[in-house]
C-alpha positions in Angstrom: -84.5 194.0 226.2 -82.2 193.2 229.0 -84.4 190.3 229.9 -84.3 189.0 226.4 -80.5 189.3 226.2 -80.2 187.8 229.7 -82.4 184.9 228.6 -80.3 184.5 225.4 -77.1 184.6 227.5 -78.4 182.0 229.9 -79.4 179.9 227.0 -75.9 180.2 225.4 -74.3 179.5 228.8 -76.5 176.4 229.2 -75.8 175.2 225.7 -72.0 175.8 226.3 -72.2 174.0 229.6 -74.0 171.0 228.0 -71.6 170.9 225.1 -68.6 171.0 227.5 -70.2 168.3 229.6 -70.7 166.1 226.5 -67.1 166.7 225.4 -65.8 165.8 228.9 -67.8 162.6 228.8 -66.5 161.8 225.4 -62.9 162.4 226.5 -63.4 160.2 229.6 -64.8 157.4 227.4 -61.9 157.8 224.9 -59.4 157.7 227.8 -61.1 154.6 229.1 -60.7 153.0 225.7 -57.0 153.9 225.5 -56.4 152.5 229.0 -58.1 149.2 228.1 -56.0 149.0 224.9 -52.8 149.6 226.9 -53.8 146.9 229.4 -54.6 144.5 226.6 -51.3 145.2 224.9 -49.4 144.6 228.2 -51.1 141.2 228.4 -50.2 140.5 224.8 -46.6 141.2 225.7 -46.7 138.8 228.6 -48.4 136.2 226.4 -45.7 136.7 223.7 -43.0 136.2 226.3 -44.6 133.0 227.6 -44.9 131.8 224.0 -41.2 132.4 223.4 -40.2 130.6 226.6 -42.4 127.6 225.6 -40.9 127.6 222.1 -37.4 127.6 223.4 -38.3 124.8 225.8 -39.8 122.8 222.9 -36.7 123.4 220.8 -34.4 121.9 223.4 -36.8 118.9 223.7 -36.7 118.5 219.9 -32.9 118.5 220.1 -32.8 115.9 222.8 -35.3 113.7 220.9 -33.2 114.0 217.8 -30.1 112.9 219.8 -32.0 110.0 221.3 -33.2 108.9 217.9 -29.7 109.0 216.5 -28.6 106.8 219.5 -31.4 104.4 218.8 -30.4 104.2 215.1 -26.9 103.3 216.2 -28.1 100.7 218.6 -30.3 99.2 215.9 -27.4 99.1 213.4 -25.2 97.4 216.0 -28.0 94.9 216.8 -28.5 94.1 213.1 -24.7 93.5 212.7 -24.6 91.3 215.8 -27.7 89.4 214.5 -26.0 88.8 211.2 -22.8 87.6 212.9 -25.0 85.3 215.2 -26.7 83.8 212.1 -23.3 83.2 210.5 -22.0 81.6 213.7 -25.0 79.3 213.8 -24.4 78.3 210.1 -20.7 77.6 210.8 -21.6 75.6 213.9 -23.9 73.5 211.7 -21.1 73.0 209.2 -18.7 71.9 212.0 -21.3 69.6 213.4 -21.8 68.0 210.0 -18.0 67.6 209.7 -17.8 66.0 213.1 -20.6 63.6 212.2 -18.8 62.6 208.9 -15.6 62.1 210.8 -17.2 59.9 213.4 -18.5 57.5 210.6 
């Protein structure tokens, strides 16, 4: 009977040892997954920081572009006013020219 109970004890010990070994493997795999996820999230944080930096850079570029467009609008308005005055001056010169011609007759 001792050999039967010794065989049974060995079998239980072997089963326990195999079960423990499987659980250790499972825990190691789970830890590996957790470490990979932590590594990914740290990269995500870096990517998010880079995105924020790029966005702030773009925002300042947009502000400068808006300022430049306002300046161009002002230059265009001034140019149109000067063009109108130039056309008016040409018209007045033509009138003066006609008056001079009539006075010379």
